[in-house]
Structure formats: C-alpha cells, structure tokens
N, C-alpha and C positions, 0 to 999 in steps of 0.2 A: 699406689705406686709410692716408694720411699724417694725422696730426692736429697742428695748431697750438694748443695749449692751455696755460693756466696750471695748474700742479699744486701741490698742498700739499707743503711740505718736511716730512718726518718726521725727517730727520736730515742733518747735514751738519758732519762733523768729520775732524779730522786723524787720519790712520792712521798713518803711519810717513814718514820721509824728506820728501820733496815732495808726498806723495801724500794726498788727501782722498777721503772716500766721501760721495757725494749719494745720499739715499735718498729717493723721492718717491711719493706715492700717485696712481697713474695706471692706473686700471682700463682704459682705452682701449687700452693698450699691452700688455695681457696676451697676445696673440698675435704679439707682433714676432718676426720670425725671427732665430735665431741667427747672429750676424755682421752684423746691422743696427746703426744708430748713431743717436744723437740730435745735434740743434743746440740747445745751451742758451744762452739770453740771461743775461749776469749782471747787467744794469741794468734798471730799471724803464722804462716806456712813455714817460716824459719826460725819461729820460737818454739820451745818445748817444754817451758816451765812457766804455768802448770801444762802437762802434756794433754790430760783427758778433758774431753768435754763435759760440759754440766747439763743436767736434765732440767726442764722446766715445762710445765704444763701449757698448751695452746690455750690461752684464757679467751681470746676473741679474734674473730676474722671480720674484718670490715672491708669489702670489696676484695682488693688485691694487698690489703694490709694485715698483718699478723701482729697479735699483742701478747708479749710475754712478761709476766711479772716475776721479779727473783729478788730473794733476801741476800744480802751480803754476810755471809758467815767466815769465809775463809780466802784463801790467796786468789782461787779461781774465780769467784764471783766479785772480788775486790778488783782484779785486772778487768774484768767486764765493765766495771762503771767508767773506765778511762776511754772506752769507745765513743767517738763523736758523730753526730749528724753528718750525713754524707759519706761516711766510711763503709766498708763491708765487713759483714761478719759471716763466717762459715757455720751453717745449719744444716743438721741432718733430721728429716722429719717429712712426713708424720709417723711417728712411731707407736707402736702397741698394736695388739691384735683383739683385745676383749674391751668392750665398751658399756656403757650404761643402756639397759633396755628400755624401750619406749613402749612395752605393751600393758602398762598398768594406768588405771584411771585418774590416780593422784599420786603426787610425789611430795615427800617432805626432804628438802635438800639441806643439809647439815655441812657448812664449812668452817673450819677453824683456822685463823690466821692466813698465811699465804696459800693454804688450802682451799680457800674460797675460789682461786684463779683455776683450780680442778674442775670446778662446777659451773663456772659462769657462761662458757658456750654450750654447755648442756641446757642450761636454763633459756637461752636464746632459742635454741632448737624446741624446746617444749612449747615455748610460746608461739613460734612459727607453726606448730601442729595443732595449737589450739588446746594443748594439755594443761590440766589444773595442776598447781604445784604451789607450795609455800616453802620459802627459803629461810635459813637461819644462818647468820654470820656472827662467829663469836671470836672476840679476842679479849686480851686481859686490859688493856686501856685505849682510849680513844685514838693515840698517835698511831696505833697499829691497823687502823682502819684504811688500808691502803687502796681498797677498792671501792670506797665511798662514792668518788666522783664517777667511777664507771657506772654504778648503780643509778646514780641520779641522770647521767647523760642517756642512758638506755631505758630510762623511766620504769625502773623495777622497785621504786620506793614503796609501793603499796603490796609489793610481794614479798619484800626482804625483812625479817625480824633480826634486829641488831642487839647482840648481849655483850656487854662489857664486865668483866669480873669486878672492877672496881667502881662501876656506875657511872663512869665519866660520860658515856654517850649510850643512847637507847636504854633497853632494859638491863637492870642489874643482875647478874648471875651467870651461870653456866649454860651452854648451848642445850643441856638437858632438862633444864628448869621446868620448861612446859612441853616437853616432847611427848610425854604421856598423852597429853590431851590433843596435841595436833595429830598424832597418829590415829586416834579415835575419832576424830571429826568427820573423815569421809571414807566410805568403804573402799576396798581394793587400792590400799595406800602401799607403796614401797618408799624405802630410805635411800637417797644418794648421798654419800659420805666422802669427805676428804679432809685431811687435817693431821694434827699429831697423832700418835698411836695412843696416848692415853685417853684422848677425847673420842677417838674411834672405838675403842674398847668400852667406854661408859655408853656411847650410843648404842652399841651392840647389846649392852646388858638390857637396855630399855627395849630395843627391837625383839628379844628373845622372850621377854615378860609377855608380849602381845603377839607372839609368832608373826612378826612383820617382816616381809622379804626387806633385805638390807644389802646394797651393793657398795663395795668400798673401793675408792681409787687410793691406791697406796703409793706414798712418797717413799723414794729410796735412793741411797747413793749408787749411781751406776757409771762403769767405765766404757761400755760399748754401746748399749741402749738397744740391742737387737738379739741378744740371747747367747753371744758367743763365750763371754767372758764368765758366766755364771756367778757373778759377784752380787746378785740381788734376790737370792732365793727365799722363799717363805714355805711353811708347812703346809701341804694339802692334806687335810684330816682324812678325806674320803679314800684317796688313794695310797694314803700314808708314804707319801715321797714328798719330794721338794720341787717346787716350780719357780719359775723366773718371773719377777714383777714386770721387767720390760717386754717379755715374749709373750707369756701366757695371759699376761695382765695388760694395763695398769689396773683394770677393775675386775674385782672378783666378789663372788658371793660370800657376804661374811659369815655365812654359817659353815663353809666349807674350809676355811684355812684358819690357821693359827699364825697370828703376827705379833 
C-alpha cells in the first residue's frame, strides 16, 4: 500500500560533503521493501516553487522511524534543508514495484556515493535472513562517505570494503578494483548495484566477463514517482521498448536494459 502522508521530522541535518540525513516518524512505512523509494515534497501545501517532489531511497527503517539520505544539488533539495525538527514533511511512499531478489547464496553489493543509501536496507534484510554478502562503498574522497556512521552504528564494519579514488580513506581505487576476485570467491553470487551510471556500466562490464547475475537500482529524476508522467524511461533490450524506472523498477536485471 502507498501512503501519501505528512510525517513528523525527527532530524534533518548535514552529514558530510553535500549530503543530509532526513529522519521521519513514519509508522505506516515500517514494512517498506528494501529498494523502495519515497517522493518527498520540500514545500508546504500553499507553496509551488519548487512544485515537484524529489525521489529518495528508503535507506533504513528503525522501528517507526525512516531514514532518507539526500544530496543537495538544486533548488528542491536546498529548500528541503530548511525544514526543522518537529515540523512536518509530505511524503509519498513506499514506491516501486521491482526490488532485489533474495534467492542467491551470496551477494556482492556495490554502492557509489549516495547510491549506497539505495542498498543499505537490503543489507539489513540480508543479515536478518542469514544471507552471505560483501558490500563495496566507493566515493572520490573521504568527505563523501556520508553513511560511514550508519555502517558503524549497525555493526557492518566487517562486511563493507570502502574505496576512495584519492586514497583518503580505506582502499585506494575504484569499486571495480577487486570486483573480479570478490565475484569468484563464492559460488552462486549475484551483484546488487546502485550509484552513478558510469560506475554501474563499469560494474556491468565486470559482471558480463563472469556471466554473473547483476541487479541495478537506477537513480532517475522523477516528477510523479508512480508511472503517470513517463519522465524516467529506460530502454528494455528484450522487449525493444521503453519502461519506467519508478513503476517497472527501480531495480532491473542489468542484462536486460540499456541505461
């Protein structure tokens, strides 16, 4: 069920770089699937600039609290930073129809930048199910590691390998540096990926070398979030047509789409 509600803001603060954390009290969303997302309205009911909501991954659910991480790029996300603890924010969620599968023995999870927030709840679900996984978290430099505290607070330090391109934290290099080895370490491995398109293409190149299943959670600018505006389409290679990221996704088989 999708809820269009106003939720109390418990926290809205700067984390690092251009990333903020929005924590809301949203008991209706306690069963939101890993990989689903929310459309958040930055303005009040009587304001229309910016008019459209902004899409953010549901990064974590802690009891009746929901965590959303967002990067400030434009007017919409900038206005969102002005919201204070105790105020209310309008949220349409949970959205999406297709999510990560749970039928593999082992997962290599690859998150780039804010894309890691599209995978974090999936990591928690895998741990609850007793599934084996290794997570990769890649950024250009240390200050972009906005979910480092979340990793420590949830005791994922031994499950996550961190890569920075400039070597300022963790391993120096790209997320693909050791990907061949990680894919081949355990049988029946699948990839779960979210991040910049260039990074996902590079990950798919490695996956195709090993014929490894790969599932991509795509990030896209959205106006509605539920398939009406048709503004977030990608090419479906198998059917030779276009499908909507918000409605047919946001998670897709990486072998079946062109993005």
